PLY file of the C-alpha trace (Angstrom):
ply
format ascii 1.0
element vertex 190
property float x
property float y
property float z
element edge 189
property int vertex1
property int vertex2
end_header
-0.10 0.32 0.09
2.87 2.36 -0.97
5.11 3.73 -3.77
8.62 3.88 -3.23
10.50 5.98 -5.98
14.48 6.02 -6.10
16.70 8.80 -7.51
19.57 8.62 -9.47
22.19 11.28 -10.84
24.67 11.07 -13.44
27.81 10.18 -12.21
29.47 13.21 -13.97
27.14 15.76 -12.48
28.68 18.67 -10.80
27.41 19.55 -7.05
27.82 23.01 -5.46
29.63 22.66 -2.15
26.81 23.66 0.53
28.81 26.39 1.98
30.41 28.11 -1.08
29.31 28.26 -4.65
32.54 26.01 -5.97
31.02 23.24 -8.28
32.90 19.79 -7.71
32.37 16.43 -8.85
30.97 13.85 -6.64
33.29 12.35 -3.77
30.99 9.76 -2.64
27.59 9.06 -1.20
26.15 8.95 2.50
23.81 6.14 3.23
20.19 6.01 1.48
17.69 8.56 2.93
13.94 8.35 2.90
11.56 11.25 2.72
7.79 11.18 2.67
6.26 12.71 -0.15
2.50 13.62 -1.25
0.35 10.47 -1.76
0.14 8.95 -5.06
-3.49 7.51 -5.75
-4.13 7.70 -2.26
-1.10 5.40 -1.24
1.96 6.65 0.81
4.80 7.70 -1.40
8.55 7.51 -0.30
11.27 9.24 -2.08
14.75 7.34 -1.74
18.28 9.02 -2.51
21.79 8.07 -1.70
23.12 11.55 -0.88
26.07 12.81 -2.78
28.91 14.21 -1.26
31.64 16.53 -2.20
35.26 17.21 -1.35
35.37 21.14 -1.00
39.14 22.29 -0.71
38.04 24.89 1.67
35.36 23.02 3.67
36.09 19.47 3.77
33.72 16.57 2.66
30.21 17.83 2.51
26.92 16.39 2.14
25.30 18.28 -0.83
21.55 19.99 -0.22
18.75 18.62 -2.03
16.08 20.69 -3.43
13.11 18.92 -2.70
13.77 18.87 1.17
15.21 20.87 4.36
18.14 19.45 6.00
17.10 16.81 8.83
13.56 16.38 7.48
11.92 13.29 6.77
9.45 14.86 4.44
9.54 16.75 1.01
8.72 20.41 0.87
5.84 19.90 -1.03
4.25 17.23 1.70
5.27 20.02 4.56
3.26 22.64 2.77
0.26 20.35 2.21
0.55 19.21 5.53
0.56 22.55 7.04
-2.71 23.54 5.01
-4.40 20.35 6.71
-2.97 21.60 10.20
-4.58 24.87 9.54
-7.81 23.44 8.77
-7.85 21.15 11.66
-5.07 20.67 14.37
-2.19 18.61 15.10
-3.76 15.77 15.90
-6.62 15.59 13.11
-3.69 16.40 10.39
-2.01 13.41 11.97
-4.96 10.94 11.62
-5.48 12.39 8.06
-1.71 12.16 6.74
-1.07 9.13 8.86
1.48 11.18 10.94
2.58 10.80 14.35
1.86 13.80 16.69
5.68 14.42 16.62
5.92 14.26 13.08
3.02 16.68 12.63
4.49 18.95 15.31
7.74 18.93 13.76
6.45 20.21 10.49
4.93 22.84 12.12
8.02 24.15 14.13
9.75 23.83 10.61
7.33 26.10 9.15
7.51 28.70 12.06
11.34 28.69 11.56
10.82 29.45 7.74
8.33 32.29 8.61
10.70 33.79 11.12
13.53 33.66 8.90
11.73 35.28 6.24
10.28 37.94 8.65
11.63 41.56 8.10
13.76 43.18 11.16
11.05 44.02 14.05
10.13 47.73 14.02
7.54 47.87 17.19
6.45 51.36 18.00
3.31 50.49 19.81
3.47 47.09 21.65
0.95 45.09 23.96
1.77 42.22 26.18
-0.51 39.82 27.64
-0.52 36.34 29.28
-2.36 33.44 28.07
-3.27 30.13 29.57
-2.26 27.34 27.74
-3.13 23.82 28.13
-4.70 22.73 31.69
-3.86 23.95 35.22
-1.70 26.95 35.63
0.87 27.09 32.75
0.92 30.82 31.04
2.91 32.22 27.99
3.77 35.80 27.61
2.73 37.35 24.48
3.97 40.47 22.84
1.98 41.82 19.86
2.66 44.66 17.75
-0.76 46.88 17.97
-0.48 48.61 14.99
-0.59 45.65 13.03
-2.33 43.17 15.02
0.27 40.38 15.03
2.07 38.25 17.68
5.61 39.40 17.40
7.32 37.32 20.19
6.00 34.40 22.72
7.71 33.48 26.32
7.25 30.69 28.55
5.63 31.96 31.82
4.41 35.09 32.86
6.95 36.40 34.74
9.16 39.76 34.75
12.13 37.72 33.81
10.23 36.32 30.71
9.42 39.88 29.39
13.29 40.75 30.20
14.25 37.67 27.83
12.19 39.83 25.00
13.58 43.04 25.57
17.15 41.54 25.63
16.36 40.02 22.47
15.88 43.68 20.75
18.99 45.87 19.79
19.30 49.12 20.99
17.62 50.98 18.01
14.66 48.53 18.45
14.12 49.34 22.13
14.29 53.15 21.23
11.73 52.77 18.69
9.08 51.89 21.20
6.59 54.41 21.90
3.93 52.97 23.93
3.21 49.87 25.85
0.23 48.48 26.78
0.52 45.71 29.52
-1.77 43.29 31.51
0.64 40.70 33.16
0.27 38.99 36.71
3.90 39.62 37.57
0 1
1 2
2 3
3 4
4 5
5 6
6 7
7 8
8 9
9 10
10 11
11 12
12 13
13 14
14 15
15 16
16 17
17 18
18 19
19 20
20 21
21 22
22 23
23 24
24 25
25 26
26 27
27 28
28 29
29 30
30 31
31 32
32 33
33 34
34 35
35 36
36 37
37 38
38 39
39 40
40 41
41 42
42 43
43 44
44 45
45 46
46 47
47 48
48 49
49 50
50 51
51 52
52 53
53 54
54 55
55 56
56 57
57 58
58 59
59 60
60 61
61 62
62 63
63 64
64 65
65 66
66 67
67 68
68 69
69 70
70 71
71 72
72 73
73 74
74 75
75 76
76 77
77 78
78 79
79 80
80 81
81 82
82 83
83 84
84 85
85 86
86 87
87 88
88 89
89 90
90 91
91 92
92 93
93 94
94 95
95 96
96 97
97 98
98 99
99 100
100 101
101 102
102 103
103 104
104 105
105 106
106 107
107 108
108 109
109 110
110 111
111 112
112 113
113 114
114 115
115 116
116 117
117 118
118 119
119 120
120 121
121 122
122 123
123 124
124 125
125 126
126 127
127 128
128 129
129 130
130 131
131 132
132 133
133 134
134 135
135 136
136 137
137 138
138 139
139 140
140 141
141 142
142 143
143 144
144 145
145 146
146 147
147 148
148 149
149 150
150 151
151 152
152 153
153 154
154 155
155 156
156 157
157 158
158 159
159 160
160 161
161 162
162 163
163 164
164 165
165 166
166 167
167 168
168 169
169 170
170 171
171 172
172 173
173 174
174 175
175 176
176 177
177 178
178 179
179 180
180 181
181 182
182 183
183 184
184 185
185 186
186 187
187 188
188 189
């Protein structure tokens, strides 16, 4: 009930060093890796490849990057994009059932999506900020949220609802970012 696809390459192909633009010939291969891909006719589909490595004079032996997946992911990029769409319509557990993923796999996909989004986000310019605490889960667990009140976005989330938590946020700002803050609306326990 699955489809397996094996990828190969021309042995004479040139590969870029992952740390510089130098094109290099094949040094050797790492062991085979497997990535979950979008289903094919409702069958789980897996992409298999032996990862090429290059020997860069400046950086040594390095595994090349692949176009279809992020480093350390067991899913193709297009599968992760689809999984995020499903998660946005359901939740982590529901998406896991639909996509046949464990909760940890679905959560990992979300974490990578958030990391990509934060990397692509322009530097923070925060003039009017709001700070609030939100209960999470059951019991007395709280998170501290920092909002940009001008565009209604959450800019930062910290664990617990203490002054020390908010201090972490301010320490993450450079002097220019701190100086740009004109107003703060605060609703905190501590």
